[in-house]
N, C-alpha and C positions, 0 to 999 in steps of 0.2 A: 504494500500500500504506500502511496505517496500523498503527502498532505502539503498544501501550499496556502498561505494566507492570501486573502483577496479583499479588495475594496469594491469590487464590482457588485452592484445591487440590482442590475437590470434583469428582469424576468419577463417571460411571456404571459404570466398570469399567476394567480394564487387562488387556492380554494381552501377555505377554512372548515369545510365539512366534507372530508374526503371519503372515498369508497375503498374499502380494503377487501381482500379475499383471504380466507384461511383454508389451507389444505391440510387436514388431519390424515395421517397415514397409520394403517394398522395391518398386521399380518397375522392370520390365524395360527400359523405355525411356521417354523423355519423351512425354507425351500419352496414356500408357496408365495405367489405374487402378492404385492402390497395392495390393499384396498384404499380407495380415496373417499373421504367424507368432506365435501367442499361446502363452504359457507361464504356468504357475502355480508359484509358489515357496512351499512350505509350511515351517512351523516356522523362519521367519527371525528371527534375534535382533535385527537392527537394519536401519534403512533404508540404512545404509552398506553392509551386506552385500548387500542386494538391488541397490543401485546398482553395486557391484563385479561381481556376477554379470552384470547387464545389460551393463555396459561390456565385460566379457570375452567375452560371447557375441554382441555386436552385429554383428561383422564389417563395421563401418562403416555399418550401417543406422541410420536414426533410430529412436528408440523412445519409448514412454510407459511409465512405471512407476506402478502403482496399488497402494494398500493396500485390502484388503477390510474392510468394517465388520461383516460377518456371516460365519458359517462355512458357509452353504448356497450351493452353486453355482447353484441355481435362482433365488434371490432376493438375491444379493449386491449390495451397493451399493459402487461403486468410487470412491475418492477419488484423483485424480491427484496425485502428489507430484513427478514429473519428466517432462520431455519435452512433446511436443505431437503432435496428430494432423495428419499432412501433407495430409489430404484437404480 
């Protein structure tokens, strides 16, 4: 990872009520494919709130947390902010 300080504050826009997706993963037994339990979180005020919801609902399952960059379900672009795909 590389970090650089910046004074640039120009953005294309900002949304204070973001949409997140949570992908919970579970595997019935070793050697069997992972099952996906996908959720949409709407009007989330912070990534911390989304992480708290995911932690509270994970039931010990690994998960991925994504933020959507568009509002359309059919063409949403997801940016992973936490977790990993176990596949």
